[in-house]
PDB file of N, CA, C and O in Angstrom:
ATOM      1  N   MET A   1      50.140  -1.164  19.832  1.00  0.00           N
ATOM      2  CA  MET A   1      49.176  -1.252  20.873  1.00  0.00           C
ATOM      3  C   MET A   1      47.982  -0.070  20.069  1.00  0.00           C
ATOM      4  O   MET A   1      47.046  -0.031  20.868  1.00  0.00           O
ATOM      5  N   ALA A   2      47.767   0.523  19.312  1.00  0.00           N
ATOM      6  CA  ALA A   2      46.656   1.057  18.755  1.00  0.00           C
ATOM      7  C   ALA A   2      46.258   0.333  18.023  1.00  0.00           C
ATOM      8  O   ALA A   2      45.101   0.638  17.733  1.00  0.00           O
ATOM      9  N   GLN A   3      46.728  -0.857  17.328  1.00  0.00           N
ATOM     10  CA  GLN A   3      46.226  -1.901  16.577  1.00  0.00           C
ATOM     11  C   GLN A   3      45.520  -2.859  17.748  1.00  0.00           C
ATOM     12  O   GLN A   3      44.788  -3.635  17.134  1.00  0.00           O
ATOM     13  N   LYS A   4      45.483  -2.977  18.376  1.00  0.00           N
ATOM     14  CA  LYS A   4      45.232  -4.087  19.944  1.00  0.00           C
ATOM     15  C   LYS A   4      44.051  -3.154  20.673  1.00  0.00           C
ATOM     16  O   LYS A   4      43.271  -3.765  21.403  1.00  0.00           O
ATOM     17  N   ARG A   5      43.881  -1.785  20.529  1.00  0.00           N
ATOM     18  CA  ARG A   5      42.954  -1.108  20.710  1.00  0.00           C
ATOM     19  C   ARG A   5      41.980  -1.554  19.962  1.00  0.00           C
ATOM     20  O   ARG A   5      41.138  -2.398  20.271  1.00  0.00           O
ATOM     21  N   GLU A   6      42.084  -1.042  19.076  1.00  0.00           N
ATOM     22  CA  GLU A   6      41.187  -1.326  17.354  1.00  0.00           C
ATOM     23  C   GLU A   6      40.597  -2.655  17.618  1.00  0.00           C
ATOM     24  O   GLU A   6      39.404  -2.534  17.895  1.00  0.00           O
ATOM     25  N   TRP A   7      40.899  -3.560  17.627  1.00  0.00           N
ATOM     26  CA  TRP A   7      40.474  -5.391  17.744  1.00  0.00           C
ATOM     27  C   TRP A   7      39.572  -4.951  19.159  1.00  0.00           C
ATOM     28  O   TRP A   7      38.382  -5.258  19.236  1.00  0.00           O
ATOM     29  N   SER A   8      40.191  -4.289  20.135  1.00  0.00           N
ATOM     30  CA  SER A   8      38.717  -4.857  21.158  1.00  0.00           C
ATOM     31  C   SER A   8      37.861  -4.018  20.643  1.00  0.00           C
ATOM     32  O   SER A   8      36.750  -4.547  20.599  1.00  0.00           O
ATOM     33  N   LEU A   9      37.864  -2.714  20.140  1.00  0.00           N
ATOM     34  CA  LEU A   9      36.601  -2.321  19.935  1.00  0.00           C
ATOM     35  C   LEU A   9      35.354  -2.882  18.803  1.00  0.00           C
ATOM     36  O   LEU A   9      34.125  -2.817  18.779  1.00  0.00           O
ATOM     37  N   LEU A  10      36.524  -3.515  17.820  1.00  0.00           N
ATOM     38  CA  LEU A  10      35.466  -4.463  16.971  1.00  0.00           C
ATOM     39  C   LEU A  10      34.905  -5.602  17.728  1.00  0.00           C
ATOM     40  O   LEU A  10      33.884  -6.057  17.212  1.00  0.00           O
ATOM     41  N   ARG A  11      35.453  -6.420  19.246  1.00  0.00           N
ATOM     42  CA  ARG A  11      34.930  -6.964  19.856  1.00  0.00           C
ATOM     43  C   ARG A  11      33.700  -6.753  20.420  1.00  0.00           C
ATOM     44  O   ARG A  11      32.787  -7.577  20.378  1.00  0.00           O
ATOM     45  N   GLN A  12      33.633  -5.541  21.013  1.00  0.00           N
ATOM     46  CA  GLN A  12      32.888  -4.641  21.444  1.00  0.00           C
ATOM     47  C   GLN A  12      31.135  -4.733  20.398  1.00  0.00           C
ATOM     48  O   GLN A  12      30.090  -5.220  20.829  1.00  0.00           O
ATOM     49  N   LYS A  13      31.271  -4.329  19.509  1.00  0.00           N
ATOM     50  CA  LYS A  13      30.101  -4.035  18.788  1.00  0.00           C
ATOM     51  C   LYS A  13      29.301  -4.957  18.149  1.00  0.00           C
ATOM     52  O   LYS A  13      28.444  -4.598  17.341  1.00  0.00           O
ATOM     53  N   PRO A  14      29.453  -5.850  18.368  1.00  0.00           N
ATOM     54  CA  PRO A  14      28.746  -7.209  18.087  1.00  0.00           C
ATOM     55  C   PRO A  14      27.520  -6.889  19.285  1.00  0.00           C
ATOM     56  O   PRO A  14      26.310  -6.745  19.114  1.00  0.00           O
ATOM     57  N   GLU A  15      28.215  -6.847  20.374  1.00  0.00           N
ATOM     58  CA  GLU A  15      27.012  -7.122  21.487  1.00  0.00           C
ATOM     59  C   GLU A  15      26.813  -5.759  21.689  1.00  0.00           C
ATOM     60  O   GLU A  15      26.530  -5.637  22.881  1.00  0.00           O
ATOM     61  N   ALA A  16      26.813  -4.452  21.034  1.00  0.00           N
ATOM     62  CA  ALA A  16      26.218  -2.992  21.304  1.00  0.00           C
ATOM     63  C   ALA A  16      25.087  -3.613  20.237  1.00  0.00           C
ATOM     64  O   ALA A  16      24.084  -4.077  20.778  1.00  0.00           O
ATOM     65  N   LEU A  17      25.127  -3.652  19.249  1.00  0.00           N
ATOM     66  CA  LEU A  17      24.221  -3.906  18.440  1.00  0.00           C
ATOM     67  C   LEU A  17      23.472  -4.621  18.615  1.00  0.00           C
ATOM     68  O   LEU A  17      22.310  -4.593  18.209  1.00  0.00           O
ATOM     69  N   TYR A  18      24.178  -5.698  19.497  1.00  0.00           N
ATOM     70  CA  TYR A  18      22.788  -6.970  20.006  1.00  0.00           C
ATOM     71  C   TYR A  18      21.406  -6.027  21.021  1.00  0.00           C
ATOM     72  O   TYR A  18      20.188  -6.122  20.870  1.00  0.00           O
ATOM     73  N   ASN A  19      22.182  -5.162  22.027  1.00  0.00           N
ATOM     74  CA  ASN A  19      22.176  -4.294  23.054  1.00  0.00           C
ATOM     75  C   ASN A  19      21.257  -3.392  22.271  1.00  0.00           C
ATOM     76  O   ASN A  19      20.241  -3.214  22.943  1.00  0.00           O
ATOM     77  N   ASN A  20      21.213  -2.875  21.342  1.00  0.00           N
ATOM     78  CA  ASN A  20      20.378  -2.045  20.656  1.00  0.00           C
ATOM     79  C   ASN A  20      19.353  -2.535  20.283  1.00  0.00           C
ATOM     80  O   ASN A  20      18.261  -2.072  20.612  1.00  0.00           O
ATOM     81  N   HIS A  21      19.496  -3.575  19.516  1.00  0.00           N
ATOM     82  CA  HIS A  21      18.364  -4.551  18.764  1.00  0.00           C
ATOM     83  C   HIS A  21      17.176  -4.723  20.058  1.00  0.00           C
ATOM     84  O   HIS A  21      15.978  -4.449  19.991  1.00  0.00           O
ATOM     85  N   LYS A  22      17.948  -5.271  21.239  1.00  0.00           N
ATOM     86  CA  LYS A  22      17.417  -5.702  22.008  1.00  0.00           C
ATOM     87  C   LYS A  22      16.196  -4.223  22.444  1.00  0.00           C
ATOM     88  O   LYS A  22      15.009  -4.542  22.507  1.00  0.00           O
ATOM     89  N   ALA A  23      16.445  -3.185  22.630  1.00  0.00           N
ATOM     90  CA  ALA A  23      16.088  -2.019  23.122  1.00  0.00           C
ATOM     91  C   ALA A  23      14.975  -1.578  21.967  1.00  0.00           C
ATOM     92  O   ALA A  23      13.957  -0.976  22.308  1.00  0.00           O
ATOM     93  N   ILE A  24      15.202  -1.873  20.756  1.00  0.00           N
ATOM     94  CA  ILE A  24      14.191  -1.883  19.818  1.00  0.00           C
ATOM     95  C   ILE A  24      12.877  -2.595  19.719  1.00  0.00           C
ATOM     96  O   ILE A  24      11.678  -2.353  19.586  1.00  0.00           O
ATOM     97  N   SER A  25      13.919  -3.846  19.884  1.00  0.00           N
ATOM     98  CA  SER A  25      12.264  -4.799  19.890  1.00  0.00           C
ATOM     99  C   SER A  25      11.285  -4.477  21.259  1.00  0.00           C
ATOM    100  O   SER A  25      10.068  -4.653  21.194  1.00  0.00           O
ATOM    101  N   ARG A  26      11.824  -4.078  22.269  1.00  0.00           N
ATOM    102  CA  ARG A  26      11.165  -3.692  23.511  1.00  0.00           C
ATOM    103  C   ARG A  26      10.220  -2.543  23.413  1.00  0.00           C
ATOM    104  O   ARG A  26       9.071  -2.443  23.843  1.00  0.00           O
ATOM    105  N   GLU A  27      11.073  -1.566  22.647  1.00  0.00           N
ATOM    106  CA  GLU A  27      10.094   0.098  21.808  1.00  0.00           C
ATOM    107  C   GLU A  27       9.111  -0.929  20.930  1.00  0.00           C
ATOM    108  O   GLU A  27       7.943  -0.544  20.987  1.00  0.00           O
ATOM    109  N   SER A  28       9.235  -1.758  20.382  1.00  0.00           N
ATOM    110  CA  SER A  28       8.162  -1.761  19.218  1.00  0.00           C
ATOM    111  C   SER A  28       6.743  -2.798  19.988  1.00  0.00           C
ATOM    112  O   SER A  28       5.569  -2.740  19.623  1.00  0.00           O
ATOM    113  N   ARG A  29       7.256  -3.618  21.020  1.00  0.00           N
ATOM    114  CA  ARG A  29       6.182  -4.762  21.523  1.00  0.00           C
ATOM    115  C   ARG A  29       5.486  -3.401  22.351  1.00  0.00           C
ATOM    116  O   ARG A  29       4.259  -3.358  22.443  1.00  0.00           O
ATOM    117  N   ASN A  30       6.350  -2.273  22.959  1.00  0.00           N
ATOM    118  CA  ASN A  30       5.225  -1.327  23.452  1.00  0.00           C
ATOM    119  C   ASN A  30       4.647  -0.688  22.770  1.00  0.00           C
ATOM    120  O   ASN A  30       4.143   0.278  23.342  1.00  0.00           O
ATOM    121  N   ILE A  31       4.408  -0.778  21.478  1.00  0.00           N
ATOM    122  CA  ILE A  31       3.404   0.004  20.605  1.00  0.00           C
ATOM    123  C   ILE A  31       1.566  -1.127  20.884  1.00  0.00           C
ATOM    124  O   ILE A  31       1.418  -2.334  20.693  1.00  0.00           O
ATOM    125  N   SER A  32       0.762  -0.343  21.252  1.00  0.00           N
ATOM    126  CA  SER A  32      -0.565  -1.257  21.333  1.00  0.00           C
ATOM    127  C   SER A  32      -0.748  -2.155  19.399  1.00  0.00           C
ATOM    128  O   SER A  32      -0.269  -1.957  18.282  1.00  0.00           O
ATOM    129  N   SER A  33      -1.620  -3.024  19.972  1.00  0.00           N
ATOM    130  CA  SER A  33      -1.966  -3.028  18.461  1.00  0.00           C
ATOM    131  C   SER A  33      -3.151  -2.578  17.873  1.00  0.00           C
ATOM    132  O   SER A  33      -3.655  -3.016  16.839  1.00  0.00           O
ATOM    133  N   ARG A  34      -3.603  -1.603  18.647  1.00  0.00           N
ATOM    134  CA  ARG A  34      -4.895  -0.605  18.177  1.00  0.00           C
ATOM    135  C   ARG A  34      -3.985   0.472  17.740  1.00  0.00           C
ATOM    136  O   ARG A  34      -4.414   1.181  16.830  1.00  0.00           O
ATOM    137  N   GLY A  35      -2.910   0.710  18.171  1.00  0.00           N
ATOM    138  CA  GLY A  35      -1.967   2.154  17.737  1.00  0.00           C
ATOM    139  C   GLY A  35      -1.627   1.504  16.466  1.00  0.00           C
ATOM    140  O   GLY A  35      -2.017   2.020  15.418  1.00  0.00           O
ATOM    141  N   MET A  36      -1.240   0.899  16.460  1.00  0.00           N
ATOM    142  CA  MET A  36      -0.559   0.069  15.284  1.00  0.00           C
ATOM    143  C   MET A  36      -1.609   0.076  14.234  1.00  0.00           C
ATOM    144  O   MET A  36      -1.127   0.593  13.226  1.00  0.00           O
ATOM    145  N   LYS A  37      -2.659  -0.230  14.076  1.00  0.00           N
ATOM    146  CA  LYS A  37      -4.195  -0.610  13.679  1.00  0.00           C
ATOM    147  C   LYS A  37      -4.518   1.117  12.885  1.00  0.00           C
ATOM    148  O   LYS A  37      -4.772   1.462  11.731  1.00  0.00           O
ATOM    149  N   GLU A  38      -4.382   1.707  13.910  1.00  0.00           N
ATOM    150  CA  GLU A  38      -4.789   3.187  13.493  1.00  0.00           C
ATOM    151  C   GLU A  38      -3.367   3.583  12.551  1.00  0.00           C
ATOM    152  O   GLU A  38      -3.605   4.245  11.540  1.00  0.00           O
ATOM    153  N   LEU A  39      -2.574   3.386  12.695  1.00  0.00           N
ATOM    154  CA  LEU A  39      -1.211   3.599  11.898  1.00  0.00           C
ATOM    155  C   LEU A  39      -1.266   3.233  10.292  1.00  0.00           C
ATOM    156  O   LEU A  39      -0.823   3.778   9.281  1.00  0.00           O
ATOM    157  N   ILE A  40      -1.990   2.100  10.545  1.00  0.00           N
ATOM    158  CA  ILE A  40      -2.128   1.322   9.098  1.00  0.00           C
ATOM    159  C   ILE A  40      -3.365   2.282   8.438  1.00  0.00           C
ATOM    160  O   ILE A  40      -3.429   3.081   7.504  1.00  0.00           O
ATOM    161  N   MET A  41      -4.363   1.724   9.509  1.00  0.00           N
ATOM    162  CA  MET A  41      -6.005   2.084   9.010  1.00  0.00           C
ATOM    163  C   MET A  41      -6.198   3.549   8.533  1.00  0.00           C
ATOM    164  O   MET A  41      -7.387   3.735   8.270  1.00  0.00           O
ATOM    165  N   LYS A  42      -5.259   4.904   8.287  1.00  0.00           N
ATOM    166  CA  LYS A  42      -5.887   5.943   7.770  1.00  0.00           C
ATOM    167  C   LYS A  42      -6.651   6.503   7.053  1.00  0.00           C
ATOM    168  O   LYS A  42      -6.367   6.497   5.855  1.00  0.00           O
ATOM    169  N   LYS A  43      -7.835   7.162   7.467  1.00  0.00           N
ATOM    170  CA  LYS A  43      -8.770   7.805   6.380  1.00  0.00           C
ATOM    171  C   LYS A  43      -8.101   8.911   5.241  1.00  0.00           C
ATOM    172  O   LYS A  43      -7.144   9.649   5.474  1.00  0.00           O
ATOM    173  N   TYR A  44      -8.718   8.843   4.198  1.00  0.00           N
ATOM    174  CA  TYR A  44      -8.353   9.670   3.429  1.00  0.00           C
ATOM    175  C   TYR A  44      -9.580  10.286   2.874  1.00  0.00           C
ATOM    176  O   TYR A  44     -10.671   9.731   2.746  1.00  0.00           O
ATOM    177  N   VAL A  45      -9.254  11.557   2.548  1.00  0.00           N
ATOM    178  CA  VAL A  45     -10.200  12.435   2.114  1.00  0.00           C
ATOM    179  C   VAL A  45     -10.274  12.999   0.491  1.00  0.00           C
ATOM    180  O   VAL A  45      -9.417  13.721  -0.017  1.00  0.00           O
ATOM    181  N   CYS A  46     -11.309  12.573  -0.082  1.00  0.00           N
ATOM    182  CA  CYS A  46     -11.475  13.177  -1.500  1.00  0.00           C
ATOM    183  C   CYS A  46     -10.914  15.069  -1.054  1.00  0.00           C
ATOM    184  O   CYS A  46     -11.163  15.640   0.009  1.00  0.00           O
ATOM    185  N   GLY A  47     -10.201  15.607  -2.158  1.00  0.00           N
ATOM    186  CA  GLY A  47     -10.289  16.935  -2.492  1.00  0.00           C
ATOM    187  C   GLY A  47     -11.299  17.706  -2.950  1.00  0.00           C
ATOM    188  O   GLY A  47     -11.872  18.709  -2.523  1.00  0.00           O
ATOM    189  N   VAL A  48     -11.416  16.898  -4.088  1.00  0.00           N
ATOM    190  CA  VAL A  48     -13.022  17.224  -5.102  1.00  0.00           C
ATOM    191  C   VAL A  48     -14.191  17.472  -4.139  1.00  0.00           C
ATOM    192  O   VAL A  48     -14.467  18.663  -3.998  1.00  0.00           O
ATOM    193  N   CYS A  49     -14.974  16.556  -3.412  1.00  0.00           N
ATOM    194  CA  CYS A  49     -16.209  16.646  -2.380  1.00  0.00           C
ATOM    195  C   CYS A  49     -16.144  16.297  -1.636  1.00  0.00           C
ATOM    196  O   CYS A  49     -17.183  16.195  -0.983  1.00  0.00           O
ATOM    197  N   GLY A  50     -14.870  15.795  -1.057  1.00  0.00           N
ATOM    198  CA  GLY A  50     -14.750  15.776   0.504  1.00  0.00           C
ATOM    199  C   GLY A  50     -15.049  14.374   1.255  1.00  0.00           C
ATOM    200  O   GLY A  50     -15.128  14.204   2.472  1.00  0.00           O
ATOM    201  N   TYR A  51     -15.246  13.082  -0.123  1.00  0.00           N
ATOM    202  CA  TYR A  51     -15.500  11.820   0.776  1.00  0.00           C
ATOM    203  C   TYR A  51     -14.579  11.608   1.246  1.00  0.00           C
ATOM    204  O   TYR A  51     -13.418  11.861   0.925  1.00  0.00           O
ATOM    205  N   VAL A  52     -15.230  10.858   2.492  1.00  0.00           N
ATOM    206  CA  VAL A  52     -13.758   9.932   3.619  1.00  0.00           C
ATOM    207  C   VAL A  52     -13.588   8.554   3.539  1.00  0.00           C
ATOM    208  O   VAL A  52     -14.115   7.737   4.294  1.00  0.00           O
ATOM    209  N   TYR A  53     -12.740   8.277   2.484  1.00  0.00           N
ATOM    210  CA  TYR A  53     -12.707   6.857   2.688  1.00  0.00           C
ATOM    211  C   TYR A  53     -12.024   5.910   3.865  1.00  0.00           C
ATOM    212  O   TYR A  53     -10.833   5.931   4.175  1.00  0.00           O
ATOM    213  N   ASP A  54     -13.018   5.105   4.426  1.00  0.00           N
ATOM    214  CA  ASP A  54     -12.676   4.606   5.966  1.00  0.00           C
ATOM    215  C   ASP A  54     -12.124   3.025   5.666  1.00  0.00           C
ATOM    216  O   ASP A  54     -12.731   2.205   4.978  1.00  0.00           O
ATOM    217  N   PRO A  55     -10.860   2.803   6.332  1.00  0.00           N
ATOM    218  CA  PRO A  55     -10.346   1.458   5.994  1.00  0.00           C
ATOM    219  C   PRO A  55     -11.403   0.387   6.443  1.00  0.00           C
ATOM    220  O   PRO A  55     -11.664  -0.612   5.773  1.00  0.00           O
ATOM    221  N   ALA A  56     -12.035   0.726   7.755  1.00  0.00           N
ATOM    222  CA  ALA A  56     -12.801  -0.151   8.320  1.00  0.00           C
ATOM    223  C   ALA A  56     -14.230  -0.528   8.003  1.00  0.00           C
ATOM    224  O   ALA A  56     -14.838  -1.382   8.649  1.00  0.00           O
ATOM    225  N   GLN A  57     -14.739   0.133   6.998  1.00  0.00           N
ATOM    226  CA  GLN A  57     -16.337   0.061   6.161  1.00  0.00           C
ATOM    227  C   GLN A  57     -15.819  -0.112   4.860  1.00  0.00           C
ATOM    228  O   GLN A  57     -16.704  -0.630   4.178  1.00  0.00           O
ATOM    229  N   GLY A  58     -14.374   0.161   3.929  1.00  0.00           N
ATOM    230  CA  GLY A  58     -14.464  -0.331   2.709  1.00  0.00           C
ATOM    231  C   GLY A  58     -14.997   0.466   1.862  1.00  0.00           C
ATOM    232  O   GLY A  58     -15.539   1.527   2.173  1.00  0.00           O
ATOM    233  N   ASP A  59     -14.882  -0.011   0.633  1.00  0.00           N
ATOM    234  CA  ASP A  59     -16.173   0.294  -0.486  1.00  0.00           C
ATOM    235  C   ASP A  59     -16.881  -0.665  -0.937  1.00  0.00           C
ATOM    236  O   ASP A  59     -16.359  -1.199  -1.916  1.00  0.00           O
ATOM    237  N   LYS A  60     -17.914  -1.126  -0.604  1.00  0.00           N
ATOM    238  CA  LYS A  60     -18.802  -2.054  -0.579  1.00  0.00           C
ATOM    239  C   LYS A  60     -19.353  -1.784  -2.016  1.00  0.00           C
ATOM    240  O   LYS A  60     -19.116  -2.812  -2.650  1.00  0.00           O
ATOM    241  N   ASP A  61     -19.841  -1.076  -2.646  1.00  0.00           N
ATOM    242  CA  ASP A  61     -20.651  -0.732  -3.929  1.00  0.00           C
ATOM    243  C   ASP A  61     -19.074  -0.706  -5.231  1.00  0.00           C
ATOM    244  O   ASP A  61     -19.283  -1.086  -6.384  1.00  0.00           O
ATOM    245  N   GLY A  62     -17.864  -0.300  -4.872  1.00  0.00           N
ATOM    246  CA  GLY A  62     -16.668  -0.789  -5.646  1.00  0.00           C
ATOM    247  C   GLY A  62     -15.702  -1.720  -5.352  1.00  0.00           C
ATOM    248  O   GLY A  62     -14.501  -1.910  -5.544  1.00  0.00           O
ATOM    249  N   GLY A  63     -16.827  -2.333  -4.716  1.00  0.00           N
ATOM    250  CA  GLY A  63     -15.598  -3.905  -4.276  1.00  0.00           C
ATOM    251  C   GLY A  63     -14.283  -4.280  -3.883  1.00  0.00           C
ATOM    252  O   GLY A  63     -13.545  -5.199  -4.237  1.00  0.00           O
ATOM    253  N   VAL A  64     -14.116  -2.950  -2.719  1.00  0.00           N
ATOM    254  CA  VAL A  64     -13.028  -2.846  -1.741  1.00  0.00           C
ATOM    255  C   VAL A  64     -13.647  -3.661  -0.575  1.00  0.00           C
ATOM    256  O   VAL A  64     -14.851  -3.476  -0.401  1.00  0.00           O
ATOM    257  N   ALA A  65     -12.983  -4.581   0.297  1.00  0.00           N
ATOM    258  CA  ALA A  65     -13.249  -4.948   1.394  1.00  0.00           C
ATOM    259  C   ALA A  65     -13.032  -4.347   2.594  1.00  0.00           C
ATOM    260  O   ALA A  65     -12.012  -3.726   2.891  1.00  0.00           O
ATOM    261  N   PRO A  66     -14.074  -4.541   3.352  1.00  0.00           N
ATOM    262  CA  PRO A  66     -13.871  -3.818   4.858  1.00  0.00           C
ATOM    263  C   PRO A  66     -12.443  -4.383   5.190  1.00  0.00           C
ATOM    264  O   PRO A  66     -12.101  -5.530   4.902  1.00  0.00           O
ATOM    265  N   GLY A  67     -11.453  -3.242   5.976  1.00  0.00           N
ATOM    266  CA  GLY A  67     -10.141  -3.652   6.602  1.00  0.00           C
ATOM    267  C   GLY A  67      -8.923  -3.476   5.589  1.00  0.00           C
ATOM    268  O   GLY A  67      -7.743  -3.646   5.894  1.00  0.00           O
ATOM    269  N   THR A  68      -9.515  -3.022   4.039  1.00  0.00           N
ATOM    270  CA  THR A  68      -8.962  -2.683   3.443  1.00  0.00           C
ATOM    271  C   THR A  68      -8.119  -1.249   3.441  1.00  0.00           C
ATOM    272  O   THR A  68      -8.924  -0.319   3.398  1.00  0.00           O
ATOM    273  N   ALA A  69      -7.062  -0.896   3.467  1.00  0.00           N
ATOM    274  CA  ALA A  69      -6.071   0.352   3.484  1.00  0.00           C
ATOM    275  C   ALA A  69      -6.127   1.409   2.707  1.00  0.00           C
ATOM    276  O   ALA A  69      -6.265   0.818   1.636  1.00  0.00           O
ATOM    277  N   PHE A  70      -6.125   2.226   2.504  1.00  0.00           N
ATOM    278  CA  PHE A  70      -6.150   3.241   1.326  1.00  0.00           C
ATOM    279  C   PHE A  70      -4.964   2.921   0.610  1.00  0.00           C
ATOM    280  O   PHE A  70      -5.246   2.531  -0.522  1.00  0.00           O
ATOM    281  N   GLU A  71      -3.663   2.939   0.857  1.00  0.00           N
ATOM    282  CA  GLU A  71      -2.243   2.028  -0.303  1.00  0.00           C
ATOM    283  C   GLU A  71      -2.837   0.566  -0.613  1.00  0.00           C
ATOM    284  O   GLU A  71      -2.064  -0.049  -1.347  1.00  0.00           O
ATOM    285  N   GLY A  72      -4.109  -0.248  -0.231  1.00  0.00           N
ATOM    286  CA  GLY A  72      -4.048  -1.679  -0.682  1.00  0.00           C
ATOM    287  C   GLY A  72      -5.227  -1.168  -1.597  1.00  0.00           C
ATOM    288  O   GLY A  72      -5.459  -2.095  -2.373  1.00  0.00           O
ATOM    289  N   LEU A  73      -5.914  -0.318  -1.809  1.00  0.00           N
ATOM    290  CA  LEU A  73      -6.914   0.128  -2.504  1.00  0.00           C
ATOM    291  C   LEU A  73      -6.156  -0.615  -4.422  1.00  0.00           C
ATOM    292  O   LEU A  73      -5.072  -1.174  -4.583  1.00  0.00           O
ATOM    293  N   PRO A  74      -6.926  -0.394  -5.209  1.00  0.00           N
ATOM    294  CA  PRO A  74      -6.562  -0.822  -7.048  1.00  0.00           C
ATOM    295  C   PRO A  74      -5.853   0.211  -7.413  1.00  0.00           C
ATOM    296  O   PRO A  74      -5.680   0.958  -6.450  1.00  0.00           O
ATOM    297  N   ALA A  75      -5.389   0.568  -8.323  1.00  0.00           N
ATOM    298  CA  ALA A  75      -4.740   1.293  -9.143  1.00  0.00           C
ATOM    299  C   ALA A  75      -6.114   2.318  -9.505  1.00  0.00           C
ATOM    300  O   ALA A  75      -6.348   3.476  -9.161  1.00  0.00           O
ATOM    301  N   GLY A  76      -6.974   1.250 -10.436  1.00  0.00           N
ATOM    302  CA  GLY A  76      -7.861   2.089 -11.171  1.00  0.00           C
ATOM    303  C   GLY A  76      -9.214   2.809  -9.914  1.00  0.00           C
ATOM    304  O   GLY A  76     -10.057   3.647 -10.234  1.00  0.00           O
ATOM    305  N   TRP A  77      -9.088   2.298  -8.767  1.00  0.00           N
ATOM    306  CA  TRP A  77      -9.918   3.096  -7.415  1.00  0.00           C
ATOM    307  C   TRP A  77      -9.818   4.434  -7.410  1.00  0.00           C
ATOM    308  O   TRP A  77      -8.903   5.223  -7.176  1.00  0.00           O
ATOM    309  N   SER A  78     -11.367   4.563  -7.832  1.00  0.00           N
ATOM    310  CA  SER A  78     -12.106   6.310  -8.138  1.00  0.00           C
ATOM    311  C   SER A  78     -12.735   6.526  -6.673  1.00  0.00           C
ATOM    312  O   SER A  78     -12.829   5.625  -5.840  1.00  0.00           O
ATOM    313  N   CYS A  79     -13.095   7.673  -6.508  1.00  0.00           N
ATOM    314  CA  CYS A  79     -13.655   8.463  -5.653  1.00  0.00           C
ATOM    315  C   CYS A  79     -15.587   7.888  -5.772  1.00  0.00           C
ATOM    316  O   CYS A  79     -16.376   8.215  -6.659  1.00  0.00           O
ATOM    317  N   PRO A  80     -15.816   7.139  -4.772  1.00  0.00           N
ATOM    318  CA  PRO A  80     -17.726   6.349  -5.452  1.00  0.00           C
ATOM    319  C   PRO A  80     -18.770   7.518  -5.446  1.00  0.00           C
ATOM    320  O   PRO A  80     -19.930   7.278  -5.780  1.00  0.00           O
ATOM    321  N   VAL A  81     -18.300   9.047  -4.994  1.00  0.00           N
ATOM    322  CA  VAL A  81     -18.951  10.396  -5.054  1.00  0.00           C
ATOM    323  C   VAL A  81     -19.023  10.833  -6.258  1.00  0.00           C
ATOM    324  O   VAL A  81     -19.912  11.113  -7.062  1.00  0.00           O
ATOM    325  N   CYS A  82     -17.856  10.831  -6.212  1.00  0.00           N
ATOM    326  CA  CYS A  82     -17.390  12.212  -8.103  1.00  0.00           C
ATOM    327  C   CYS A  82     -16.717  11.671  -8.799  1.00  0.00           C
ATOM    328  O   CYS A  82     -16.512  12.403  -9.767  1.00  0.00           O
ATOM    329  N   GLY A  83     -15.901  10.187  -8.945  1.00  0.00           N
ATOM    330  CA  GLY A  83     -15.348   9.904  -9.714  1.00  0.00           C
ATOM    331  C   GLY A  83     -13.283   9.996  -9.756  1.00  0.00           C
ATOM    332  O   GLY A  83     -12.476   9.437 -10.498  1.00  0.00           O
ATOM    333  N   ALA A  84     -13.097  10.970  -8.583  1.00  0.00           N
ATOM    334  CA  ALA A  84     -12.093  11.473  -9.028  1.00  0.00           C
ATOM    335  C   ALA A  84     -10.788  10.139  -8.413  1.00  0.00           C
ATOM    336  O   ALA A  84     -10.948   9.076  -7.813  1.00  0.00           O
ATOM    337  N   ALA A  85      -9.937  10.626  -8.760  1.00  0.00           N
ATOM    338  CA  ALA A  85      -8.375   9.388  -9.044  1.00  0.00           C
ATOM    339  C   ALA A  85      -7.938   9.593  -7.552  1.00  0.00           C
ATOM    340  O   ALA A  85      -8.125  10.565  -6.821  1.00  0.00           O
ATOM    341  N   LYS A  86      -7.404   8.592  -7.347  1.00  0.00           N
ATOM    342  CA  LYS A  86      -7.018   8.327  -5.936  1.00  0.00           C
ATOM    343  C   LYS A  86      -5.822   8.914  -5.560  1.00  0.00           C
ATOM    344  O   LYS A  86      -5.518   8.827  -4.371  1.00  0.00           O
ATOM    345  N   ALA A  87      -4.779   9.730  -6.627  1.00  0.00           N
ATOM    346  CA  ALA A  87      -4.510  10.755  -6.815  1.00  0.00           C
ATOM    347  C   ALA A  87      -4.877  12.036  -5.888  1.00  0.00           C
ATOM    348  O   ALA A  87      -4.145  12.723  -5.176  1.00  0.00           O
ATOM    349  N   GLU A  88      -6.506  12.127  -6.193  1.00  0.00           N
ATOM    350  CA  GLU A  88      -7.117  13.036  -5.242  1.00  0.00           C
ATOM    351  C   GLU A  88      -7.249  13.420  -3.852  1.00  0.00           C
ATOM    352  O   GLU A  88      -7.709  14.452  -3.363  1.00  0.00           O
ATOM    353  N   PHE A  89      -6.679  12.232  -3.228  1.00  0.00           N
ATOM    354  CA  PHE A  89      -7.153  11.860  -1.589  1.00  0.00           C
ATOM    355  C   PHE A  89      -6.067  12.365  -0.980  1.00  0.00           C
ATOM    356  O   PHE A  89      -5.011  12.304  -1.610  1.00  0.00           O
ATOM    357  N   ALA A  90      -6.067  12.800  -0.016  1.00  0.00           N
ATOM    358  CA  ALA A  90      -5.358  13.073   1.035  1.00  0.00           C
ATOM    359  C   ALA A  90      -5.703  12.310   2.230  1.00  0.00           C
ATOM    360  O   ALA A  90      -6.809  11.770   2.226  1.00  0.00           O
ATOM    361  N   PRO A  91      -4.689  12.120   3.613  1.00  0.00           N
ATOM    362  CA  PRO A  91      -4.476  11.697   4.703  1.00  0.00           C
ATOM    363  C   PRO A  91      -5.555  12.535   5.234  1.00  0.00           C
ATOM    364  O   PRO A  91      -5.543  13.712   4.872  1.00  0.00           O
ATOM    365  N   GLU A  92      -6.534  12.127   6.068  1.00  0.00           N
ATOM    366  CA  GLU A  92      -7.663  13.014   7.360  1.00  0.00           C
ATOM    367  C   GLU A  92      -7.055  13.637   8.265  1.00  0.00           C
ATOM    368  O   GLU A  92      -7.688  14.235   9.135  1.00  0.00           O
TER     369      GLU A  92
END
């Protein structure tokens, strides 16, 4: 009898997983594209001089195109104002 119950539970799991997946998919579709862009395109502030890196503007003088997220900046990128390393920046 116990074995029969275990098989019953196993048969229910895929359906439960599928229903959970549908719920997550609905939730992710409810995030607006603007909200997602704001999550990805966060501004960062230099802890040394206060310069704000805005991904929407990029860093023209540093060769960084507009739309480049802070995480996408080259490893050697530095603050265009004071020369501080990327590690000195924090989210705004």
